[in-house]
LODOZA-790350 format. One record per residue (C-alpha): residue number from 0; residue in one letter; z, y, x. Coordinates in steps of 0.25 Angstrom, whole numbers, plus 5000, padded with zeros to 4 digits. Each point is the difference from the previous one (the first is absolute). Layout:
BEGIN
PT    n  res    up  north  east
PT  NUM    a     Z      Y     X
...
end
This chain:
BEGIN
PT    n  res    up  north  east
PT    0    m  5376   5312  5450
PT    1    s  4996   4998  4986
PT    2    e  4999   4985  5002
PT    3    q  5015   5000  5003
PT    4    q  5004   5008  4988
PT    5    e  4991   4991  4991
PT    6    s  5008   4988  5005
PT    7    n  5014   5005  4996
PT    8    r  4997   4999  4985
PT    9    p  5011   5007  4993
PT   10    m  5006   4993  4988
PT   11    t  5010   5003  4990
PT   12    g  5011   4991  4994
PT   13    r  5014   4998  4995
PT   14    v  5011   4996  5009
PT   15    v  5006   4986  4995
PT   16    s  5009   4998  5012
PT   17    s  5007   5008  5010
PT   18    a  5011   4990  5005
PT   19    m  4994   4999  5014
PT   20    d  5003   5010  5011
PT   21    k  4989   5009  5002
PT   22    s  4991   4992  4991
PT   23    i  4995   5001  4985
PT   24    t  4993   4991  4991
PT   25    v  4989   5007  4992
PT   26    l  4993   4994  4988
PT   27    v  4986   5005  4999
PT   28    e  4993   4998  4987
PT   29    r  4985   5001  4997
PT   30    k  4991   4998  4988
PT   31    v  4988   4991  5001
PT   32    q  4990   4995  4990
PT   33    h  5001   4985  4996
PT   34    r  4987   4993  5005
PT   35    m  4997   4993  4988
PT   36    y  5006   5007  4988
PT   37    g  4999   5014  5005
PT   38    k  5015   5004  4996
PT   39    i  5007   5009  5010
PT   40    i  5012   4993  5006
PT   41    r  5011   5004  5010
PT   42    r  5001   4994  5013
PT   43    s  5012   5003  5010
PT   44    t  5002   4998  5015
PT   45    k  5014   5001  5007
PT   46    i  4999   5008  5013
PT   47    h  5011   5001  5011
PT   48    a  5000   5014  5005
PT   49    h  5008   5007  5011
PT   50    d  5010   5011  4996
PT   51    e  5005   5006  5012
PT   52    a  5011   5009  4994
PT   53    n  5004   4990  4989
PT   54    e  4997   5011  4989
PT   55    c  4994   4991  4989
PT   56    k  5008   4994  4989
PT   57    v  4996   4989  4990
PT   58    g  4991   5007  4989
PT   59    d  4994   5011  5009
PT   60    l  4985   5003  4999
PT   61    v  4995   5000  5015
PT   62    m  4987   5001  5008
PT   63    v  4998   4991  5011
PT   64    e  4989   4998  5011
PT   65    q  4995   4989  5008
PT   66    c  5004   4999  5015
PT   67    r  5001   4991  5011
PT   68    p  5009   4988  4998
PT   69    l  5014   5003  5002
PT   70    s  5006   4986  4997
PT   71    k  4995   4987  4994
PT   72    t  4998   5006  4986
PT   73    k  5001   5015  5002
PT   74    t  4986   5007  5002
PT   75    w  5003   5012  4991
PT   76    r  5007   5013  5003
PT   77    l  5007   5010  4990
PT   78    i  4992   5013  4999
PT   79    k  5009   5007  4989
PT   80    v  5008   4998  4988
PT   81    l  4992   5005  4988
PT   82    e  5011   4999  4989
PT   83    q  5014   4997  5001
PT   84    a  5007   4989  4991
PT   85    e  5011   5005  4991
end
């Protein structure tokens, strides 16, 4: 059971697009250290996630988790909306 929960990997990010039906695009940013210079830099990844109730809007802060492939690009599912956009 713990192996399954470990593989779900919850991540938080901002919704950058909600134009699709039951789908959102989430921008996840992380901070990494540059290999040579040591400076902290931001890296970002765009994730397509399943939003069953179409509840998200652009700018919302959301938590998503990895799941089985739902389509060609969607392998994430919306858990909850952490913060609503104004």
